[in-house]
C-alpha positions in Angstrom: 294.2 119.6 40.7 291.3 117.4 41.4 288.0 119.0 41.7 286.5 119.1 45.1 283.1 117.8 45.8 280.4 119.9 44.1 278.0 121.8 46.2 274.4 120.8 45.7 272.4 123.4 43.7 270.7 126.0 46.0 267.0 125.4 46.3 265.0 128.3 45.0 263.8 130.6 47.7 260.4 129.8 49.1 257.7 132.0 47.7 255.6 133.7 50.3 252.2 132.2 50.5 249.6 133.8 48.2 246.5 135.2 49.9 243.7 132.8 49.7 240.1 134.0 49.2 236.9 132.1 49.3 235.0 134.9 47.6 233.3 133.8 44.4 234.0 135.3 41.1 231.2 136.7 38.9 231.2 136.4 35.1 228.3 137.1 32.9 225.9 136.8 35.8 227.3 133.4 36.9 228.8 132.9 40.4 231.8 130.6 40.3 232.7 129.2 43.7 236.4 128.4 43.6 237.6 126.0 46.3 240.4 127.3 48.4 242.7 124.5 47.3 242.3 125.7 43.7 244.0 128.9 44.6 247.1 127.4 46.3 250.1 126.6 44.2 250.6 123.0 43.2 247.3 121.8 44.3 244.6 120.3 42.1 243.0 122.8 39.7 239.6 121.6 40.6 237.0 119.9 38.5 237.3 120.1 34.7 235.6 123.0 33.0 232.8 120.8 31.7 231.6 120.1 35.2 229.4 122.8 36.7 229.0 121.4 40.1 230.2 124.5 41.8 228.4 127.0 39.6 225.2 128.7 40.6 223.4 130.9 38.1 221.8 134.0 39.6 220.7 137.4 38.3 223.6 139.6 37.4 222.4 142.5 39.7 222.2 140.2 42.7 225.6 138.7 41.9 227.2 142.1 41.6 225.8 143.6 44.8 225.8 140.5 46.9 222.1 140.8 47.5 220.5 138.0 49.4 217.5 136.0 48.3 214.7 138.0 46.8 211.9 138.9 49.2 208.4 137.7 48.5 206.5 140.1 46.2 204.2 142.7 47.7 200.5 142.0 47.3 199.2 143.3 44.0 196.8 146.1 43.6 195.8 149.1 45.8 193.7 149.0 49.0 190.1 149.5 48.1 189.5 152.0 50.8 192.3 154.2 49.4 190.9 153.9 45.9 187.5 155.0 47.2 188.9 158.0 48.9 191.0 159.0 45.9 187.9 158.8 43.6 185.9 161.0 46.0 183.4 158.2 46.8 183.8 158.8 50.6 186.5 159.2 53.2 188.9 156.3 54.0 187.2 156.0 57.4 183.8 155.7 55.8 185.2 153.3 53.2 186.3 150.9 55.9 182.9 151.1 57.6 181.1 150.5 54.3 183.4 147.5 53.5 182.7 145.8 56.8 179.0 146.3 56.3 179.2 144.7 52.8 178.1 147.9 51.1 181.0 148.0 48.5 181.2 146.2 45.2 184.4 145.8 43.1 183.8 144.8 39.5 180.4 143.7 40.5 181.5 141.5 43.4 180.7 142.3 47.0 183.7 143.0 49.3 183.5 142.7 53.1 187.0 142.2 54.3 189.2 145.1 55.4 192.5 145.4 53.6 191.3 143.9 50.4 193.2 145.1 47.3 192.1 145.7 43.8 193.5 146.8 40.5 193.8 150.6 40.2 191.3 150.5 37.2 188.7 148.4 39.0 185.1 149.6 39.0 183.9 150.4 42.5 180.2 151.0 43.3 178.3 151.6 46.5 175.2 149.9 47.8 172.1 152.1 48.1 172.5 152.2 51.9 176.0 153.6 51.5 174.8 156.2 49.0 172.0 157.3 51.3 174.5 157.6 54.1 176.7 159.8 52.0 173.8 162.0 50.9 172.8 162.6 54.5 176.2 164.1 55.3 175.8 167.9 55.8 178.1 170.8 55.0 177.7 174.1 56.7 179.0 177.6 55.6 179.7 180.0 58.5 180.5 183.7 58.4 183.1 183.5 61.2 183.5 186.6 63.4 186.8 187.7 65.0 187.6 186.1 68.3 186.7 182.5 67.3 189.2 179.8 66.4 188.4 177.5 63.5 189.9 174.3 64.9 190.6 172.8 68.3 190.7 175.6 70.8 193.3 176.4 73.4 192.2 177.2 76.9 190.4 180.6 76.9 189.4 180.4 73.2 186.0 179.6 71.7 185.7 177.2 68.7 183.6 178.5 65.8 181.5 175.3 65.9 179.7 176.7 68.9 178.0 179.2 66.6 176.1 176.4 64.8 172.9 176.9 66.7 169.3 177.1 65.5 168.9 180.8 66.4 172.0 181.7 64.2 170.8 179.8 61.1 170.3 182.0 58.0 167.1 180.6 56.5 165.2 180.9 53.3 161.9 179.3 52.4 163.5 176.1 51.1 166.1 175.8 53.9 166.1 172.6 56.0 165.6 173.1 59.8 168.5 172.7 62.2 168.6 169.4 64.1 171.1 168.4 66.9 172.3 165.6 64.5 173.8 168.4 62.4 176.6 168.7 65.0 177.6 165.0 64.9 181.0 164.6 63.3 181.0 168.2 62.2 184.5 169.5 61.7 186.2 172.5 60.0 187.6 171.9 56.5 190.5 174.4 56.7 191.5 177.1 59.1 190.7 180.8 59.5 192.8 182.8 62.0 191.2 184.0 65.2 191.6 187.7 64.1 190.2 187.0 60.7 186.6 186.9 59.5 184.8 185.4 56.5 183.8 182.1 55.0 184.5 178.9 57.1 183.4 175.5 56.0 182.4 172.8 58.5 181.4 169.4 57.2 180.4 165.9 58.1 181.4 164.7 54.6 185.0 163.3 54.3 184.8 163.9 50.5 184.4 167.6 51.0 187.2 167.8 53.5 189.5 166.0 51.2 188.5 168.3 48.3 189.3 171.4 50.3 192.3 170.4 52.4 193.8 167.3 50.8 197.4 167.3 49.7 196.4 167.4 46.1 193.7 170.0 46.5 193.5 172.5 43.7 190.7 174.7 45.3 191.7 178.3 45.5 190.6 180.7 48.2 190.0 184.5 47.9 190.7 187.1 50.6 190.2 190.8 50.9 193.1 192.3 52.9 193.3 195.8 54.3 196.9 196.9 54.8 199.0 199.7 56.1 202.4 200.8 54.7 204.1 201.3 51.4 204.2 198.7 48.6 206.1 199.2 45.4 206.0 197.2 42.2 208.8 194.9 43.3 207.0 194.1 46.6 203.8 193.4 44.7 205.7 191.0 42.4 207.1 189.2 45.4 203.7 188.7 46.9 202.6 187.1 43.6 205.6 184.7 43.6 209.0 184.7 45.2 208.5 184.6 48.9 209.3 181.7 51.3 208.0 180.9 54.8 209.7 178.5 57.2 212.4 177.8 54.6 209.8 176.6 52.0 208.9 178.5 48.9 205.3 179.5 48.6 203.2 178.5 45.6 202.4 181.2 43.1 199.5 183.5 44.2 197.4 186.2 42.6 197.7 189.5 44.4 196.4 192.9 43.2 195.3 196.2 44.5 191.5 196.8 44.9 191.8 200.4 46.2 194.3 202.6 48.0 194.5 200.4 51.1 193.0 197.0 50.2 194.6 194.0 48.4 192.9 191.0 46.8 194.7 187.7 47.5 193.9 184.3 45.8 195.8 181.4 47.2 195.9 177.6 46.7 197.6 176.9 50.0 197.0 177.8 53.6 200.0 178.0 55.8 199.5 179.3 59.3 198.9 183.1 59.2 200.2 183.0 55.7 198.8 186.3 54.3 199.9 188.3 57.4 203.4 186.9 57.3 203.7 187.5 53.5 202.7 191.1 54.0 205.3 191.5 56.8 208.0 190.3 54.4 207.3 193.2 52.1 206.9 195.9 54.7 203.1 195.9 55.1 200.9 195.4 58.2 197.5 193.7 57.9 194.7 195.6 59.7 191.8 193.5 58.4 191.4 190.1 56.6 188.2 188.6 55.3 187.8 185.4 53.2 185.1 185.8 50.6 185.3 182.7 48.4 186.3 179.0 48.5 186.4 177.5 45.1 183.0 178.3 43.4 181.2 179.0 46.7 181.0 182.6 47.8 180.3 184.2 51.2 177.7 186.4 49.5 175.2 188.1 51.8 175.6 185.7 54.7 175.5 187.9 57.8 178.4 188.0 60.3 178.1 185.3 62.9 175.4 183.3 61.0 175.5 180.0 59.1 173.6 178.2 56.4 173.6 174.7 54.7 175.5 174.2 51.5 172.7 173.9 48.9 172.3 170.9 46.6 173.1 173.0 43.6 176.4 174.3 45.0 179.8 172.6 44.8 183.3 173.8 45.5 
């Protein structure tokens, strides 16, 4: 029998189109931009390997993360006013004032433009006028009575600064006289509760304020605290270290008995009503609280309700 006409061979089934991506590939920190046509079957494979027309060399980290162009670098150095405050030359506010007046020298060169930066190791000196201005800043020690608030008062409360009057000055033969200029810019450096007594510092000097209440302050403060209630050894250990206030752990303190109803506290922080709240946590009630020392400066024999100037030979 004669063979019939042969059927033409069946064409292979069409392959589904492969997904096409324009995303570059990254190898060894090199971005290779593959044209779309290079990824489709049967099309031209693109330029020979030797041609690098579609290759852009970028840092590997940027290529991996897809980061955009690098931003311009931040200006070098540290603001001079910040350096001055950190070194205790003056407050940042005073630093800005001294710079605008041309009273600041950085590595021997006068600086008069705000915002100027310098290397962290730069030598900064003050003009004689700035030094004289700093030396004229006064610091006052007050024996605060109960019933006075140390900071900004709420209605019905009296600020402690109102006690800085000539008739309340505790004077010795070598004490300077009170002058109304003593009150200009005078502000408390720290707080003392309305129902507490003892040493309160008020100052015109930003250096002193930073030293006593700055974030990195290491000045300790000593308190005599009269308490009611029972305190066992475990409670005393917790007062020294282990308590938290407002969901934040307190720094270590030094707490010890002075007599049957009085404790001695030494703290390096000053949370609001901290000692009273610490005592409540261990079952004690505070019936009297007096601050007797800040750093190396003691309240001493300063009478209640009176004040005196910080002496030149004293420092915190």
